[in-house]
MOPAC internal coordinates of N, CA, C and O (Angstrom, degrees):
PM7 1SCF
backbone

  N    0.0000 0     0.00 0     0.00 0    0    0    0
  C    1.4408 1     0.00 0     0.00 0    1    0    0
  C    1.5256 1   108.93 1     0.00 0    2    1    0
  O    1.2310 1   120.92 1   -42.54 1    3    2    1
  N    1.3238 1   115.85 1   137.46 1    3    2    1
  C    1.4552 1   121.00 1  -177.80 1    5    3    2
  C    1.5276 1   110.84 1   -80.48 1    6    5    3
  O    1.2310 1   120.55 1   -36.66 1    7    6    5
  N    1.3170 1   116.55 1   143.34 1    7    6    5
  C    1.4641 1   121.69 1   177.37 1    9    7    6
  C    1.5224 1   111.67 1  -115.00 1   10    9    7
  O    1.2310 1   120.14 1  -165.47 1   11   10    9
  N    1.3063 1   117.34 1    14.53 1   11   10    9
  C    1.4581 1   119.68 1  -175.32 1   13   11   10
  C    1.5266 1   113.00 1   -82.78 1   14   13   11
  O    1.2310 1   119.92 1   154.02 1   15   14   13
  N    1.3368 1   117.76 1   -25.98 1   15   14   13
  C    1.4660 1   122.20 1  -176.27 1   17   15   14
  C    1.5240 1   111.74 1    52.62 1   18   17   15
  O    1.2310 1   121.16 1  -138.69 1   19   18   17
  N    1.2975 1   115.38 1    41.31 1   19   18   17
  C    1.4575 1   122.15 1  -175.74 1   21   19   18
  C    1.5339 1   109.15 1  -127.66 1   22   21   19
  O    1.2310 1   119.71 1   -52.64 1   23   22   21
  N    1.3430 1   118.16 1   127.36 1   23   22   21
  C    1.4667 1   119.89 1   179.59 1   25   23   22
  C    1.5274 1   113.94 1   -63.86 1   26   25   23
  O    1.2310 1   120.23 1   164.02 1   27   26   25
  N    1.3246 1   117.16 1   -15.98 1   27   26   25
  C    1.4728 1   118.84 1   179.69 1   29   27   26
  C    1.5251 1   111.98 1   -64.78 1   30   29   27
  O    1.2310 1   120.22 1   155.86 1   31   30   29
  N    1.3199 1   117.18 1   -24.14 1   31   30   29
  C    1.4657 1   120.77 1   176.86 1   33   31   30
  C    1.5310 1   109.07 1   -64.34 1   34   33   31
  O    1.2310 1   120.83 1   135.02 1   35   34   33
  N    1.3238 1   116.01 1   -44.98 1   35   34   33
  C    1.4666 1   120.42 1   178.08 1   37   35   34
  C    1.5202 1   110.89 1   -62.56 1   38   37   35
  O    1.2310 1   120.48 1   134.37 1   39   38   37
  N    1.3353 1   116.69 1   -45.63 1   39   38   37
  C    1.4637 1   119.40 1  -178.53 1   41   39   38
  C    1.5329 1   111.51 1   -66.15 1   42   41   39
  O    1.2310 1   119.80 1   148.71 1   43   42   41
  N    1.3100 1   117.99 1   -31.29 1   43   42   41
  C    1.4705 1   120.75 1   175.22 1   45   43   42
  C    1.5282 1   110.26 1   -65.38 1   46   45   43
  O    1.2310 1   120.87 1   138.86 1   47   46   45
  N    1.3348 1   115.94 1   -41.14 1   47   46   45
  C    1.4716 1   119.51 1   177.29 1   49   47   46
  C    1.5261 1   110.25 1   -63.69 1   50   49   47
  O    1.2310 1   120.56 1   140.86 1   51   50   49
  N    1.3214 1   116.54 1   -39.14 1   51   50   49
  C    1.4643 1   119.32 1   179.75 1   53   51   50
  C    1.5315 1   111.76 1   -68.71 1   54   53   51
  O    1.2310 1   120.36 1   141.16 1   55   54   53
  N    1.3250 1   116.91 1   -38.84 1   55   54   53
  C    1.4745 1   119.30 1   176.07 1   57   55   54
  C    1.5232 1   110.95 1   -62.34 1   58   57   55
  O    1.2310 1   120.62 1   141.38 1   59   58   57
  N    1.3127 1   116.41 1   -38.62 1   59   58   57
  C    1.4606 1   120.24 1   178.06 1   61   59   58
  C    1.5198 1   110.52 1   -64.61 1   62   61   59
  O    1.2310 1   120.36 1   137.71 1   63   62   61
  N    1.3236 1   116.91 1   -42.29 1   63   62   61
  C    1.4653 1   120.66 1   177.36 1   65   63   62
  C    1.5271 1   110.83 1   -59.57 1   66   65   63
  O    1.2310 1   120.73 1   135.74 1   67   66   65
  N    1.3243 1   116.21 1   -44.26 1   67   66   65
  C    1.4685 1   119.49 1  -179.06 1   69   67   66
  C    1.5268 1   111.92 1   -68.82 1   70   69   67
  O    1.2310 1   120.13 1   148.79 1   71   70   69
  N    1.3160 1   117.35 1   -31.21 1   71   70   69
  C    1.4679 1   120.03 1   174.99 1   73   71   70
  C    1.5264 1   110.27 1   -65.85 1   74   73   71
  O    1.2310 1   120.34 1   138.61 1   75   74   73
  N    1.3266 1   116.96 1   -41.39 1   75   74   73
  C    1.4659 1   120.13 1   176.28 1   77   75   74
  C    1.5240 1   110.89 1   -66.65 1   78   77   75
  O    1.2310 1   120.24 1   148.05 1   79   78   77
  N    1.3302 1   117.15 1   -31.95 1   79   78   77
  C    1.4595 1   120.53 1   176.63 1   81   79   78
  C    1.5232 1   109.75 1   -63.32 1   82   81   79
  O    1.2310 1   120.40 1   134.53 1   83   82   81
  N    1.3231 1   116.84 1   -45.47 1   83   82   81
  C    1.4730 1   120.01 1   177.47 1   85   83   82
  C    1.5258 1   110.98 1   -62.30 1   86   85   83
  O    1.2310 1   120.43 1   141.25 1   87   86   85
  N    1.3155 1   116.78 1   -38.75 1   87   86   85
  C    1.4601 1   120.31 1   178.50 1   89   87   86
  C    1.5226 1   111.00 1   -63.22 1   90   89   87
  O    1.2310 1   120.34 1   136.08 1   91   90   89
  N    1.3342 1   116.96 1   -43.92 1   91   90   89
  C    1.4674 1   119.93 1  -179.47 1   93   91   90
  C    1.5244 1   110.89 1   -65.29 1   94   93   91
  O    1.2310 1   120.19 1   139.72 1   95   94   93
  N    1.3322 1   117.25 1   -40.28 1   95   94   93
  C    1.4671 1   120.09 1   177.38 1   97   95   94
  C    1.5301 1   111.28 1   -63.77 1   98   97   95
  O    1.2310 1   120.66 1   140.12 1   99   98   97
  N    1.3251 1   116.35 1   -39.88 1   99   98   97
  C    1.4672 1   120.18 1   178.55 1  101   99   98
  C    1.5208 1   111.59 1   -65.03 1  102  101   99
  O    1.2310 1   120.21 1   137.67 1  103  102  101
  N    1.3158 1   117.20 1   -42.33 1  103  102  101
  C    1.4649 1   120.43 1   177.77 1  105  103  102
  C    1.5267 1   111.27 1   -62.06 1  106  105  103
  O    1.2310 1   120.58 1   137.61 1  107  106  105
  N    1.3247 1   116.49 1   -42.39 1  107  106  105
  C    1.4661 1   119.69 1   179.87 1  109  107  106
  C    1.5283 1   111.12 1   -67.02 1  110  109  107
  O    1.2310 1   120.41 1   137.95 1  111  110  109
  N    1.3311 1   116.81 1   -42.05 1  111  110  109
  C    1.4672 1   119.73 1   178.51 1  113  111  110
  C    1.5227 1   110.71 1   -63.30 1  114  113  111
  O    1.2310 1   120.40 1   138.18 1  115  114  113
  N    1.3251 1   116.83 1   -41.82 1  115  114  113
  C    1.4595 1   121.30 1   178.53 1  117  115  114
  C    1.5297 1   110.56 1   -62.72 1  118  117  115
  O    1.2310 1   120.42 1   137.61 1  119  118  117
  N    1.3166 1   116.80 1   -42.39 1  119  118  117
  C    1.4610 1   120.67 1   177.93 1  121  119  118
  C    1.5194 1   112.19 1   -62.43 1  122  121  119
  O    1.2310 1   120.65 1   138.53 1  123  122  121
  N    1.3334 1   116.35 1   -41.47 1  123  122  121
  C    1.4657 1   120.03 1   178.98 1  125  123  122
  C    1.5237 1   110.62 1   -64.21 1  126  125  123
  O    1.2310 1   120.66 1   137.59 1  127  126  125
  N    1.3233 1   116.34 1   -42.41 1  127  126  125
  C    1.4651 1   120.12 1   179.66 1  129  127  126
  C    1.5242 1   110.46 1   -64.16 1  130  129  127
  O    1.2310 1   119.75 1   136.78 1  131  130  129
  N    1.3144 1   118.09 1   -43.22 1  131  130  129
  C    1.4704 1   121.11 1   178.53 1  133  131  130
  C    1.5262 1   110.11 1   -60.58 1  134  133  131
  O    1.2310 1   120.42 1   134.40 1  135  134  133
  N    1.3189 1   116.81 1   -45.60 1  135  134  133
  C    1.4609 1   120.53 1  -177.65 1  137  135  134
  C    1.5242 1   110.74 1   -64.07 1  138  137  135
  O    1.2310 1   120.08 1   133.77 1  139  138  137
  N    1.3159 1   117.44 1   -46.23 1  139  138  137
  C    1.4713 1   120.96 1  -178.43 1  141  139  138
  C    1.5237 1   111.87 1   -70.98 1  142  141  139
  O    1.2310 1   119.48 1   146.14 1  143  142  141
  N    1.3283 1   118.60 1   -33.86 1  143  142  141
  C    1.4564 1   119.93 1   178.37 1  145  143  142
  C    1.5252 1   110.38 1   -66.19 1  146  145  143
  O    1.2310 1   120.03 1   142.45 1  147  146  145
  N    1.3113 1   117.55 1   -37.55 1  147  146  145
  C    1.4672 1   120.56 1   175.55 1  149  147  146
  C    1.5136 1   111.48 1   -61.46 1  150  149  147
  O    1.2310 1   120.52 1   139.14 1  151  150  149
  N    1.3348 1   116.62 1   -40.86 1  151  150  149
  C    1.4644 1   120.85 1   177.04 1  153  151  150
  C    1.5216 1   110.20 1   -64.72 1  154  153  151
  O    1.2310 1   120.26 1   137.19 1  155  154  153
  N    1.3234 1   117.10 1   -42.81 1  155  154  153
  C    1.4600 1   121.91 1   178.76 1  157  155  154
  C    1.5323 1   111.08 1   -60.83 1  158  157  155
  O    1.2310 1   120.39 1   134.04 1  159  158  157
  N    1.3297 1   116.85 1   -45.96 1  159  158  157
  C    1.4636 1   120.16 1   179.87 1  161  159  158
  C    1.5275 1   111.22 1   -64.39 1  162  161  159
  O    1.2310 1   120.54 1   141.79 1  163  162  161
  N    1.3197 1   116.58 1   -38.21 1  163  162  161
  C    1.4619 1   120.16 1   178.45 1  165  163  162
  C    1.5271 1   110.37 1   -62.23 1  166  165  163
  O    1.2310 1   120.29 1   137.30 1  167  166  165
  N    1.3147 1   117.04 1   -42.70 1  167  166  165
  C    1.4627 1   120.89 1  -179.58 1  169  167  166
  C    1.5252 1   111.62 1   -70.27 1  170  169  167
  O    1.2310 1   120.04 1   146.50 1  171  170  169
  N    1.3300 1   117.53 1   -33.50 1  171  170  169
  C    1.4610 1   120.45 1  -179.83 1  173  171  170
  C    1.5292 1   111.82 1   -74.47 1  174  173  171
  O    1.2310 1   120.25 1   143.65 1  175  174  173
  N    1.3231 1   117.12 1   -36.35 1  175  174  173
  C    1.4609 1   120.01 1  -176.66 1  177  175  174
  C    1.5205 1   112.67 1   -81.34 1  178  177  175
  O    1.2310 1   120.12 1   151.61 1  179  178  177
  N    1.3258 1   117.38 1   -28.39 1  179  178  177
  C    1.4632 1   121.10 1  -178.41 1  181  179  178
  C    1.5242 1   110.57 1  -127.33 1  182  181  179
  O    1.2310 1   120.00 1  -107.70 1  183  182  181
  N    1.3238 1   117.61 1    72.30 1  183  182  181
  C    1.4720 1   118.68 1   179.96 1  185  183  182
  C    1.5263 1   110.84 1   -65.45 1  186  185  183
  O    1.2310 1   120.79 1   -41.90 1  187  186  185
  N    1.3064 1   116.10 1   138.10 1  187  186  185
  C    1.4576 1   121.57 1   178.58 1  189  187  186
  C    1.5104 1   114.61 1    85.30 1  190  189  187
  O    1.2310 1   119.47 1   172.98 1  191  190  189
  N    1.3225 1   118.62 1    -7.02 1  191  190  189
  C    1.4595 1   121.78 1   179.27 1  193  191  190
  C    1.5237 1   108.69 1   -79.85 1  194  193  191
  O    1.2310 1   120.47 1   -65.27 1  195  194  193
  N    1.3270 1   116.70 1   114.73 1  195  194  193
  C    1.4627 1   121.19 1  -175.94 1  197  195  194
  C    1.5231 1   112.41 1   -78.70 1  198  197  195
  O    1.2310 1   120.10 1   153.36 1  199  198  197
  N    1.3199 1   117.42 1   -26.64 1  199  198  197
  C    1.4647 1   120.20 1  -178.57 1  201  199  198
  C    1.5259 1   110.18 1   -82.50 1  202  201  199
  O    1.2310 1   121.51 1   -66.23 1  203  202  201
  N    1.3116 1   114.71 1   113.77 1  203  202  201
  C    1.4628 1   119.32 1   176.92 1  205  203  202
  C    1.5154 1   108.54 1   -99.76 1  206  205  203
  O    1.2310 1   121.04 1   -65.01 1  207  206  205
  N    1.2993 1   115.62 1   114.99 1  207  206  205
  C    1.4608 1   119.03 1   178.17 1  209  207  206
  C    1.5161 1   109.24 1   -93.75 1  210  209  207
  O    1.2310 1   121.07 1   -30.68 1  211  210  209
  N    1.3009 1   115.56 1   149.32 1  211  210  209
  C    1.4591 1   121.32 1  -178.37 1  213  211  210
  C    1.5145 1   108.82 1   -88.45 1  214  213  211
  O    1.2310 1   121.40 1   -73.54 1  215  214  213
  N    1.3165 1   114.93 1   106.46 1  215  214  213
  C    1.4564 1   120.30 1  -177.93 1  217  215  214
  C    1.5140 1   112.27 1   -91.75 1  218  217  215
  O    1.2310 1   121.09 1    10.04 1  219  218  217
  N    1.3225 1   115.52 1  -169.96 1  219  218  217
  C    1.4636 1   120.38 1  -178.08 1  221  219  218
  C    1.5320 1   113.46 1   -60.58 1  222  221  219
  O    1.2310 1   120.24 1   145.17 1  223  222  221
  N    1.3367 1   117.14 1   -34.83 1  223  222  221
  C    1.4661 1   118.68 1  -178.65 1  225  223  222
  C    1.5274 1   111.07 1   -65.80 1  226  225  223
  O    1.2310 1   120.12 1   147.11 1  227  226  225
  N    1.3277 1   117.37 1   -32.89 1  227  226  225
  C    1.4617 1   120.68 1   177.05 1  229  227  226
  C    1.5244 1   110.42 1   -61.95 1  230  229  227
  O    1.2310 1   120.94 1   130.29 1  231  230  229
  N    1.3340 1   115.81 1   -49.71 1  231  230  229
  C    1.4685 1   120.04 1  -177.23 1  233  231  230
  C    1.5235 1   111.72 1   -70.23 1  234  233  231
  O    1.2310 1   119.75 1   143.68 1  235  234  233
  N    1.3297 1   118.08 1   -36.32 1  235  234  233
  C    1.4610 1   120.34 1   176.64 1  237  235  234
  C    1.5301 1   110.82 1   -66.11 1  238  237  235
  O    1.2310 1   120.52 1   138.65 1  239  238  237
  N    1.3203 1   116.60 1   -41.35 1  239  238  237
  C    1.4606 1   120.51 1   177.85 1  241  239  238
  C    1.5187 1   111.81 1   -61.98 1  242  241  239
  O    1.2310 1   120.64 1   135.80 1  243  242  241
  N    1.3393 1   116.38 1   -44.20 1  243  242  241
  C    1.4627 1   119.19 1   177.55 1  245  243  242
  C    1.5262 1   111.34 1   -65.52 1  246  245  243
  O    1.2310 1   120.72 1   146.02 1  247  246  245
  N    1.3269 1   116.23 1   -33.98 1  247  246  245
  C    1.4598 1   119.79 1   177.61 1  249  247  246
  C    1.5249 1   111.72 1   -63.79 1  250  249  247
  O    1.2310 1   120.51 1   137.87 1  251  250  249
  N    1.3333 1   116.64 1   -42.13 1  251  250  249
  C    1.4639 1   119.75 1   177.93 1  253  251  250
  C    1.5300 1   110.92 1   -66.91 1  254  253  251
  O    1.2310 1   120.28 1   141.88 1  255  254  253
  N    1.3340 1   117.08 1   -38.12 1  255  254  253
  C    1.4671 1   119.74 1   176.03 1  257  255  254
  C    1.5224 1   110.77 1   -61.18 1  258  257  255
  O    1.2310 1   120.56 1   134.24 1  259  258  257
  N    1.3117 1   116.53 1   -45.76 1  259  258  257
  C    1.4604 1   120.53 1   179.41 1  261  259  258
  C    1.5306 1   110.95 1   -64.66 1  262  261  259
  O    1.2310 1   120.17 1   138.95 1  263  262  261
  N    1.3208 1   117.28 1   -41.05 1  263  262  261
  C    1.4589 1   121.12 1   177.81 1  265  263  262
  C    1.5268 1   110.95 1   -61.06 1  266  265  263
  O    1.2310 1   120.23 1   137.86 1  267  266  265
  N    1.3317 1   117.17 1   -42.14 1  267  266  265
  C    1.4601 1   120.49 1   177.80 1  269  267  266
  C    1.5187 1   112.33 1   -62.20 1  270  269  267
  O    1.2310 1   120.12 1   139.36 1  271  270  269
  N    1.3336 1   117.37 1   -40.64 1  271  270  269
  C    1.4637 1   120.71 1   178.06 1  273  271  270
  C    1.5248 1   111.13 1   -66.16 1  274  273  271
  O    1.2310 1   120.36 1   139.55 1  275  274  273
  N    1.3089 1   116.91 1   -40.45 1  275  274  273
  C    1.4670 1   120.86 1   179.17 1  277  275  274
  C    1.5326 1   110.19 1   -65.75 1  278  277  275
  O    1.2310 1   120.00 1   140.47 1  279  278  277
  N    1.3171 1   117.60 1   -39.53 1  279  278  277
  C    1.4677 1   121.31 1   177.98 1  281  279  278
  C    1.5263 1   109.99 1   -62.41 1  282  281  279
  O    1.2310 1   120.23 1   136.98 1  283  282  281
  N    1.3347 1   117.17 1   -43.02 1  283  282  281
  C    1.4666 1   120.53 1   179.44 1  285  283  282
  C    1.5251 1   110.81 1   -63.58 1  286  285  283
  O    1.2310 1   120.13 1   137.30 1  287  286  285
  N    1.3214 1   117.37 1   -42.70 1  287  286  285
  C    1.4663 1   120.44 1   179.12 1  289  287  286
  C    1.5227 1   111.87 1   -66.26 1  290  289  287
  O    1.2310 1   120.47 1   133.72 1  291  290  289
  N    1.3185 1   116.70 1   -46.28 1  291  290  289
  C    1.4683 1   119.43 1  -176.79 1  293  291  290
  C    1.5188 1   112.02 1   -68.44 1  294  293  291
  O    1.2310 1   119.85 1   146.01 1  295  294  293
  N    1.3308 1   117.88 1   -33.99 1  295  294  293
  C    1.4637 1   119.04 1   178.83 1  297  295  294
  C    1.5239 1   111.03 1   -69.93 1  298  297  295
  O    1.2310 1   119.84 1   145.82 1  299  298  297
  N    1.3185 1   117.91 1   -34.18 1  299  298  297
  C    1.4667 1   120.42 1   175.13 1  301  299  298
  C    1.5209 1   110.38 1   -64.61 1  302  301  299
  O    1.2310 1   120.75 1   136.91 1  303  302  301
  N    1.3060 1   116.16 1   -43.09 1  303  302  301
  C    1.4591 1   121.12 1   179.70 1  305  303  302
  C    1.5327 1   110.39 1   -63.95 1  306  305  303
  O    1.2310 1   120.58 1   136.16 1  307  306  305
  N    1.3172 1   116.50 1   -43.84 1  307  306  305
  C    1.4628 1   120.84 1  -179.71 1  309  307  306
  C    1.5267 1   111.05 1   -64.51 1  310  309  307
  O    1.2310 1   120.10 1   138.33 1  311  310  309
  N    1.3195 1   117.42 1   -41.67 1  311  310  309
  C    1.4671 1   121.63 1   179.02 1  313  311  310
  C    1.5263 1   110.85 1   -61.60 1  314  313  311
  O    1.2310 1   120.63 1   135.39 1  315  314  313
  N    1.3284 1   116.41 1   -44.61 1  315  314  313
  C    1.4651 1   119.91 1   179.23 1  317  315  314
  C    1.5311 1   110.61 1   -61.76 1  318  317  315
  O    1.2310 1   120.37 1   143.30 1  319  318  317
  N    1.3276 1   116.89 1   -36.70 1  319  318  317
  C    1.4629 1   121.20 1   176.99 1  321  319  318
  C    1.5279 1   111.00 1   -62.54 1  322  321  319
  O    1.2310 1   120.34 1   136.95 1  323  322  321
  N    1.3097 1   116.95 1   -43.05 1  323  322  321
  C    1.4624 1   121.08 1  -179.37 1  325  323  322
  C    1.5250 1   110.62 1   -68.41 1  326  325  323
  O    1.2310 1   120.08 1   136.77 1  327  326  325
  N    1.3316 1   117.45 1   -43.23 1  327  326  325
  C    1.4662 1   120.73 1  -178.12 1  329  327  326
  C    1.5305 1   110.88 1   -63.01 1  330  329  327
  O    1.2310 1   120.15 1   145.63 1  331  330  329
  N    1.3238 1   117.33 1   -34.37 1  331  330  329
  C    1.4650 1   120.09 1   178.53 1  333  331  330
  C    1.5283 1   112.44 1   -64.57 1  334  333  331
  O    1.2310 1   120.06 1   156.61 1  335  334  333
  N    1.3226 1   117.48 1   -23.39 1  335  334  333
  C    1.4656 1   120.07 1  -179.84 1  337  335  334
  C    1.5232 1   112.73 1   -85.13 1  338  337  335
  O    1.2310 1   119.68 1   168.72 1  339  338  337
  N    1.3357 1   118.22 1   -11.28 1  339  338  337
  C    1.4606 1   120.99 1  -176.94 1  341  339  338
  C    1.5231 1   111.40 1   -81.39 1  342  341  339
  O    1.2310 1   121.38 1   -29.28 1  343  342  341
  N    1.3142 1   114.97 1   150.72 1  343  342  341
  C    1.4618 1   121.26 1   175.78 1  345  343  342
  C    1.5314 1   108.71 1   -82.96 1  346  345  343
  O    1.2310 1   119.80 1   -23.26 1  347  346  345
  N    1.3200 1   117.99 1   156.74 1  347  346  345
  C    1.4795 1   120.03 1   178.98 1  349  347  346
  C    1.5238 1   113.54 1   -57.13 1  350  349  347
  O    1.2310 1   119.77 1   148.78 1  351  350  349
  N    1.3345 1   118.04 1   -31.22 1  351  350  349
  C    1.4632 1   120.41 1   179.88 1  353  351  350
  C    1.5335 1   111.46 1   -67.13 1  354  353  351
  O    1.2310 1   119.99 1   157.94 1  355  354  353
  N    1.3194 1   117.63 1   -22.06 1  355  354  353
  C    1.4691 1   121.61 1  -178.36 1  357  355  354
  C    1.5284 1   113.11 1   -85.18 1  358  357  355
  O    1.2310 1   120.31 1   170.20 1  359  358  357
  N    1.3154 1   117.00 1    -9.80 1  359  358  357
  C    1.4689 1   121.20 1   178.25 1  361  359  358
  C    1.5244 1   107.43 1  -109.29 1  362  361  359
  O    1.2310 1   119.82 1   -58.87 1  363  362  361
  N    1.3365 1   117.95 1   121.13 1  363  362  361
  C    1.4637 1   119.96 1  -178.79 1  365  363  362
  C    1.5331 1   111.55 1   -58.41 1  366  365  363
  O    1.2310 1   121.39 1   -38.44 1  367  366  365
  N    1.3228 1   114.95 1   141.56 1  367  366  365
  C    1.4561 1   120.59 1  -177.77 1  369  367  366
  C    1.5264 1   110.43 1   -63.39 1  370  369  367
  O    1.2310 1   121.16 1   -47.28 1  371  370  369
  N    1.3196 1   115.38 1   132.72 1  371  370  369
  C    1.4555 1   121.68 1   178.52 1  373  371  370
  C    1.5161 1   114.71 1    80.77 1  374  373  371
  O    1.2310 1   119.67 1  -179.08 1  375  374  373
  N    1.3034 1   118.24 1     0.92 1  375  374  373
  C    1.4641 1   121.96 1  -178.25 1  377  375  374
  C    1.5270 1   109.44 1   -85.90 1  378  377  375
  O    1.2310 1   120.51 1   -47.24 1  379  378  377
  N    1.3041 1   116.64 1   132.76 1  379  378  377
  C    1.4620 1   121.00 1  -179.20 1  381  379  378
  C    1.5276 1   110.39 1   -81.51 1  382  381  379
  O    1.2310 1   120.98 1   -60.19 1  383  382  381
  N    1.3149 1   115.74 1   119.81 1  383  382  381
  C    1.4611 1   119.62 1   177.87 1  385  383  382
  C    1.5277 1   111.24 1   -89.50 1  386  385  383
  O    1.2310 1   120.13 1   176.87 1  387  386  385
  N    1.3282 1   117.35 1    -3.13 1  387  386  385
  C    1.4597 1   120.73 1  -175.80 1  389  387  386
  C    1.5241 1   114.01 1   -99.82 1  390  389  387
  O    1.2310 1   119.57 1   170.63 1  391  390  389
  N    1.3206 1   118.42 1    -9.37 1  391  390  389
  C    1.4688 1   120.56 1  -176.27 1  393  391  390
  C    1.5248 1   111.69 1   -65.92 1  394  393  391
  O    1.2310 1   119.89 1   132.65 1  395  394  393
  N    1.3260 1   117.81 1   -47.35 1  395  394  393
  C    1.4678 1   121.08 1  -178.92 1  397  395  394
  C    1.5144 1   113.42 1   -60.91 1  398  397  395
  O    1.2310 1   119.64 1   128.80 1  399  398  397
  N    1.3455 1   118.29 1   -51.20 1  399  398  397
  C    1.4603 1   118.77 1   178.52 1  401  399  398
  C    1.5276 1   112.74 1   -63.52 1  402  401  399
  O    1.2310 1   120.44 1   146.63 1  403  402  401
  N    1.3311 1   116.77 1   -33.37 1  403  402  401
  C    1.4724 1   119.29 1   178.82 1  405  403  402
  C    1.5264 1   110.51 1   -64.34 1  406  405  403
  O    1.2310 1   120.55 1   138.22 1  407  406  405
  N    1.3240 1   116.55 1   -41.78 1  407  406  405
  C    1.4631 1   120.24 1   177.73 1  409  407  406
  C    1.5237 1   110.43 1   -62.55 1  410  409  407
  O    1.2310 1   120.39 1   137.26 1  411  410  409
  N    1.3211 1   116.85 1   -42.74 1  411  410  409
  C    1.4642 1   120.22 1   178.55 1  413  411  410
  C    1.5230 1   111.71 1   -63.09 1  414  413  411
  O    1.2310 1   120.33 1   141.10 1  415  414  413
  N    1.3165 1   116.98 1   -38.90 1  415  414  413
  C    1.4714 1   119.94 1   178.85 1  417  415  414
  C    1.5198 1   111.03 1   -66.85 1  418  417  415
  O    1.2310 1   120.02 1   142.83 1  419  418  417
  N    1.3336 1   117.56 1   -37.17 1  419  418  417
  C    1.4681 1   120.64 1   176.47 1  421  419  418
  C    1.5246 1   109.90 1   -66.07 1  422  421  419
  O    1.2310 1   120.26 1   137.69 1  423  422  421
  N    1.3208 1   117.11 1   -42.31 1  423  422  421
  C    1.4755 1   120.91 1   177.67 1  425  423  422
  C    1.5280 1   110.32 1   -60.59 1  426  425  423
  O    1.2310 1   120.31 1   136.93 1  427  426  425
  N    1.3265 1   117.02 1   -43.07 1  427  426  425
  C    1.4670 1   120.63 1   178.82 1  429  427  426
  C    1.5233 1   111.07 1   -63.98 1  430  429  427
  O    1.2310 1   120.43 1   137.18 1  431  430  429
  N    1.3323 1   116.78 1   -42.82 1  431  430  429
  C    1.4674 1   120.22 1   179.56 1  433  431  430
  C    1.5223 1   111.17 1   -63.84 1  434  433  431
  O    1.2310 1   120.22 1   137.02 1  435  434  433
  N    1.3225 1   117.19 1   -42.98 1  435  434  433
  C    1.4701 1   119.71 1   178.64 1  437  435  434
  C    1.5281 1   111.38 1   -66.74 1  438  437  435
  O    1.2310 1   120.40 1   143.77 1  439  438  437
  N    1.3228 1   116.85 1   -36.23 1  439  438  437
  C    1.4676 1   119.82 1   175.89 1  441  439  438
  C    1.5173 1   111.81 1   -63.40 1  442  441  439
  O    1.2310 1   120.59 1   139.10 1  443  442  441
  N    1.3219 1   116.49 1   -40.90 1  443  442  441
  C    1.4683 1   120.11 1   178.10 1  445  443  442
  C    1.5245 1   111.38 1   -68.81 1  446  445  443
  O    1.2310 1   120.17 1   144.61 1  447  446  445
  N    1.3364 1   117.27 1   -35.39 1  447  446  445
  C    1.4697 1   120.15 1   175.25 1  449  447  446
  C    1.5303 1   110.85 1   -64.37 1  450  449  447
  O    1.2310 1   120.58 1   137.22 1  451  450  449
  N    1.3342 1   116.50 1   -42.78 1  451  450  449
  C    1.4609 1   120.18 1   177.16 1  453  451  450
  C    1.5234 1   110.84 1   -63.45 1  454  453  451
  O    1.2310 1   120.57 1   139.72 1  455  454  453
  N    1.3067 1   116.52 1   -40.28 1  455  454  453
  C    1.4611 1   121.46 1   176.75 1  457  455  454
  C    1.5232 1   110.48 1   -59.17 1  458  457  455
  O    1.2310 1   120.56 1   133.13 1  459  458  457
  N    1.3238 1   116.53 1   -46.87 1  459  458  457
  C    1.4721 1   120.26 1   178.32 1  461  459  458
  C    1.5121 1   112.40 1   -63.50 1  462  461  459
  O    1.2310 1   120.31 1   140.38 1  463  462  461
  N    1.3377 1   117.01 1   -39.62 1  463  462  461
  C    1.4633 1   120.30 1   179.25 1  465  463  462
  C    1.5288 1   111.50 1   -64.42 1  466  465  463
  O    1.2310 1   120.39 1   134.31 1  467  466  465
  N    1.3280 1   116.85 1   -45.69 1  467  466  465
  C    1.4535 1   120.15 1   179.86 1  469  467  466
  C    1.5217 1   111.61 1   -65.78 1  470  469  467
  O    1.2310 1   120.50 1   143.37 1  471  470  469
  N    1.3195 1   116.65 1   -36.63 1  471  470  469
  C    1.4544 1   120.19 1   179.49 1  473  471  470
  C    1.5286 1   111.17 1   -69.00 1  474  473  471
  O    1.2310 1   120.24 1   143.65 1  475  474  473
  N    1.3416 1   117.15 1   -36.35 1  475  474  473
  C    1.4589 1   121.11 1  -178.09 1  477  475  474
  C    1.5224 1   112.62 1   -73.80 1  478  477  475
  O    1.2310 1   120.29 1   152.88 1  479  478  477
  N    1.3234 1   117.05 1   -27.12 1  479  478  477
  C    1.4791 1   119.07 1  -177.48 1  481  479  478
  C    1.4883 1   112.26 1   -98.51 1  482  481  479
  O    1.2310 1   120.10 1   180.00 1  483  482  481

């Protein structure tokens, strides 16, 4: 529990959450690029080949997508843990403490949807 009675503690926790949000988005974008680049290389090297096999780039790309979703979920959970330890004086009046974690949960859900879409196709 914090003894500072300073709202900057809350804002530091929120900045950390948003930094993890950027990290999760970057991991997911990197995974998507890896997966699609593997598909592009397969099509360029074997023109006319209808059978697309799932190579290492497919699985690595999906792994990065899954890692990004897990990072978004875990950072939301960690932020909620920190906010529960703060005193009411440390949270500005009328400020929503749920907006950041909600955004992270939406990012995680969309990452998992993209993962499912890529896996199904």
